[in-house]
N, C-alpha and C positions, 0 to 999 in steps of 0.2 A: 770811319764811317762805313767804307765799303765792307770791311771785313764783319762788322757786327751786323750790318744790313743783309749781307749775303748768308750769313750763317745762321743769325737769330731771327732775322724777319723774313727770311725766304726769298730775297731778291733774285731776280733772273739776272743774266749777263746783261740782257737789254736795259732792264731797269738800272743796273749798276752803271752802264755806259751813259744813260741820260743824266744820272747824277754827276758823273766825272765831267762830262760836256759843260755842265752848268756850273761846276765848282773848281775845275782844276785847268784854268785857261793856259793855253800855249803848250799843252802837253798831249795833245791828240795822238801824236804818233806813237806813244807807248800805252795808250788806255787799254786796248784789247790785251795786251801782254800783262799788264798790272792786274787787271781783273781776273784773268785766267790763274795768274800767281796767287791772288788772294782766295780764289775759289778753291784751288787745290792745296793751300796750306792754312787751314783755319788757325787763327790766333797769332800768326807770324807777325803781322803788323804791330799788334799790341805788345808782343814780346819783345820786339826790336826796340820799341819806344820806351818800355820799361827799362831794358838794358841801358840804352843810351842815357837815360836820366840818371841811373845809378852810377854809370861811368863818370859822367860829369860831376856828380857829387863827390865822388871818390877822388877824382883829379883835383878838385877844388880843395878838399879836406887835406890831401897829401901836399898839395901846392903851398899851403901855409907852413909847411915844416921846413926848417933850415936844410939846405943842401938838396933840395928836390930839383930834379932836372927832368923836364917835361918830356925831352927827347928819349931819355932812358925809360921813363914811365910808359911812353906809347910802344917803345920797343918790347918792354917786358909784358906788356898786356898783350900784344899781338902773338907773342910766344906761347901765351897761355890760352888763347881762344879755343872754344869747345869744351872748356871746363865749366862747372857750375860757378855762378858769380861769387858766391861765398868763399870758394877755394881761391879763385883769382885775387879777390880781395885780400885774403891771408898772405898769399904769396907775394903780392906786390908791397904789402906793408912790411914783410920781412925783408925783402930785397932792399927795400928803401933804408931800413935799420941797419943793414950790413954796409951800405955805401956812405953812411954819415961820417964826417971826419973825426 
């Protein structure tokens, strides 16, 4: 909500802080830092969430295959971070196929 409101609706940092205080209980200590972060990096919050959902879907899909090891999956994913998700997905699928008995 903050990302969209700051960048699309023109909210000020003060307006974002009011929203934060009303909707994020118990996190006051990080409010200003997070608002500054969102302000300086447009779209990062949305991008993070979309990536997390896609990663969860990939893990669930691969987890249904025989021989799946969640620890190897996560280690392989972390080794590939920084690449486009489509590349990561292909690499993980290829690595999983190589490790099947």
